[in-house]
VMD Tcl script that draws the C-alpha trace (Angstrom):
set ca {
  {94.00 56.80 95.82}
  {96.18 53.91 94.61}
  {96.56 53.53 90.87}
  {98.36 50.99 88.73}
  {101.18 51.60 86.30}
  {98.83 51.78 83.33}
  {96.33 54.10 85.03}
  {96.11 57.79 84.19}
  {94.00 60.32 86.10}
  {92.67 63.41 84.31}
  {91.06 66.19 86.34}
  {88.20 67.85 84.49}
  {85.32 70.15 85.20}
  {85.69 72.92 87.79}
  {89.24 71.90 88.75}
  {90.46 72.41 85.21}
  {88.82 75.82 85.06}
  {90.30 76.83 88.41}
  {93.82 75.86 87.33}
  {93.43 77.92 84.18}
  {92.15 80.85 86.21}
  {95.15 80.69 88.55}
  {97.52 80.67 85.59}
  {95.76 83.71 84.13}
  {95.95 85.55 87.46}
  {99.64 84.69 87.78}
  {100.29 86.29 84.41}
  {98.13 89.23 85.43}
  {100.14 89.73 88.63}
  {103.41 89.79 86.73}
  {102.10 92.25 84.15}
  {100.58 94.48 86.83}
  {103.88 94.67 88.73}
  {105.82 95.51 85.56}
  {103.34 98.13 84.38}
  {103.07 99.65 87.83}
  {106.84 99.95 88.11}
  {107.13 101.53 84.65}
  {104.37 104.05 85.37}
  {105.91 105.02 88.71}
  {109.35 105.29 87.10}
  {108.00 107.69 84.50}
  {106.06 109.66 87.11}
  {108.87 110.09 89.63}
  {111.73 110.03 87.08}
  {113.59 107.65 89.34}
  {114.34 103.94 89.46}
  {114.54 103.91 93.26}
  {111.27 105.58 94.27}
  {109.06 102.88 92.68}
  {110.78 100.25 94.82}
  {110.15 102.34 97.94}
  {106.50 102.76 97.01}
  {105.98 99.09 96.16}
  {107.26 97.99 99.58}
  {103.67 98.37 100.76}
  {102.54 95.48 98.54}
  {104.28 92.62 100.44}
  {102.97 94.12 103.67}
  {99.46 93.74 102.28}
  {100.09 90.12 101.32}
  {100.84 89.37 104.97}
  {97.36 90.49 105.98}
  {95.73 88.46 103.22}
  {97.53 85.28 104.28}
  {96.48 85.89 107.89}
  {92.82 86.83 107.48}
  {91.79 84.16 104.95}
  {92.54 81.15 107.21}
  {91.15 82.96 110.27}
  {87.81 83.58 108.56}
  {87.59 80.16 106.90}
  {88.07 81.54 103.40}
  {90.37 80.11 100.74}
  {92.71 81.53 98.16}
  {90.39 81.45 95.16}
  {89.58 83.61 92.16}
  {87.60 86.16 94.16}
  {90.25 86.56 96.85}
  {92.89 87.02 94.13}
  {90.74 89.79 92.65}
  {90.81 91.40 96.08}
  {94.60 91.17 96.09}
  {94.74 92.96 92.73}
  {92.56 95.76 94.10}
  {94.72 95.86 97.22}
  {97.86 96.55 95.16}
  {96.48 99.83 93.85}
  {95.19 101.04 97.22}
  {98.39 100.15 99.09}
  {100.57 101.87 96.50}
  {98.51 105.04 96.66}
  {99.25 105.32 100.39}
  {102.98 104.98 99.79}
  {102.87 107.56 97.00}
  {101.43 110.13 99.41}
  {104.41 109.72 101.75}
  {107.23 109.54 99.19}
  {105.94 112.34 96.96}
  {105.29 114.73 99.85}
  {108.70 114.00 101.37}
  {110.37 114.95 98.07}
  {108.37 118.18 97.93}
  {109.44 119.10 101.45}
  {113.08 118.50 100.53}
  {112.82 120.69 97.44}
  {110.57 123.50 98.67}
  {111.44 123.77 102.37}
  {115.03 122.47 102.04}
  {114.49 119.95 104.81}
  {116.94 117.06 105.28}
  {115.56 113.62 104.33}
  {114.96 112.56 107.94}
  {112.88 115.60 108.86}
  {111.12 115.56 105.48}
  {109.90 111.97 105.74}
  {108.85 112.40 109.39}
  {106.79 115.48 108.52}
  {105.36 113.72 105.45}
  {104.16 110.82 107.60}
  {102.63 113.17 110.14}
  {100.84 115.30 107.57}
  {99.73 112.48 105.25}
  {98.63 110.10 108.00}
  {95.12 111.53 108.09}
  {94.32 111.10 104.36}
  {95.87 107.61 104.42}
  {93.68 106.59 107.36}
  {90.58 108.18 105.84}
  {91.00 106.36 102.54}
  {91.82 103.04 104.16}
  {89.08 103.17 106.80}
  {86.47 104.15 104.19}
  {87.46 101.15 102.07}
  {87.52 98.76 105.04}
  {84.16 99.93 106.41}
  {82.62 99.70 102.96}
  {83.83 96.11 102.59}
  {82.53 94.90 105.99}
  {78.92 94.14 104.86}
  {80.29 92.17 101.90}
  {82.75 90.30 104.14}
  {79.94 89.38 106.54}
  {77.88 87.96 103.64}
  {75.05 90.41 104.20}
  {72.58 90.42 101.35}
  {71.66 88.00 98.61}
  {74.55 86.69 96.56}
  {77.18 88.16 98.85}
  {78.74 84.76 99.60}
  {80.79 84.71 96.41}
  {82.25 88.18 97.07}
  {83.11 87.55 100.73}
  {86.67 86.23 100.06}
  {87.46 89.32 97.98}
  {86.23 91.66 100.70}
  {88.09 89.78 103.42}
  {91.31 89.84 101.41}
  {91.02 93.60 100.96}
  {90.24 94.19 104.64}
  {93.11 92.08 105.95}
  {95.65 93.23 103.41}
  {94.78 96.90 103.73}
  {94.93 96.78 107.52}
  {98.43 95.35 107.66}
  {99.54 97.50 104.74}
  {98.57 100.72 106.51}
  {100.18 99.63 109.78}
  {103.47 98.65 108.19}
  {103.58 101.32 105.46}
  {103.96 104.21 107.91}
  {107.04 102.46 109.33}
  {108.65 100.46 106.49}
  {108.40 103.03 103.69}
  {109.81 105.96 105.74}
  {112.62 103.74 107.06}
  {113.54 102.67 103.52}
  {113.31 106.28 102.32}
  {115.67 107.44 105.06}
  {118.01 104.54 104.40}
  {118.32 105.46 100.71}
  {118.19 109.26 100.68}
  {119.71 109.85 104.09}
  {122.90 108.08 103.01}
  {122.97 110.04 99.75}
  {122.50 113.31 101.62}
  {125.43 112.54 103.92}
  {127.65 111.72 100.95}
  {126.93 114.94 99.07}
  {129.92 117.31 98.90}
  {129.63 120.54 100.80}
  {127.34 119.07 103.43}
  {127.96 120.56 106.87}
  {130.22 118.53 109.10}
  {129.72 118.06 112.79}
  {132.40 119.88 114.77}
  {132.93 118.77 118.36}
  {132.41 121.51 120.91}
  {135.13 121.72 123.54}
}
mol new
graphics top color blue
foreach p $ca { graphics top sphere $p radius 0.5 }
foreach p [lrange $ca 0 end-1] q [lrange $ca 1 end] { graphics top cylinder $p $q radius 0.2 }
display resetview
């Protein structure tokens, strides 16, 4: 729309409310990341483990950005609420792997590589059970089944897409980052056995 030099356009009504809602959600995202990092730091007594655990969050964002355009949904308030819920679910899957790998290192004295591989193998079933239960439970809402389900469909679709990609990538990205961090530290520890060539 062409406007003159002395013309001013003010957007009011629903647009103004949506912009305010997006600003509030942006602040909520920042606070949730900070609080989540602080809680994980206190729980694991480490500044590195929270970063490893939170690697699952960007993997979930990939699924959200893929599924919303494919299903004709938009990035609105309800889909952002689904992203907030996704953060907690995705982090819980990473916690299962990282925490169990640490326990295997301490209790069974396994090296980091073997510990994280065994942790992924043992914890894969509960991760899949939790994720599949959430995804299956969100399918009726995503398909707009029932009265009033249209407004909750973007939230359900965001959770389904984000959780799917998060589970797929978490079992690869998080163990690889764990091995990259703790495997290097284990090799640098003094007194570690050295490989002697056999003649």
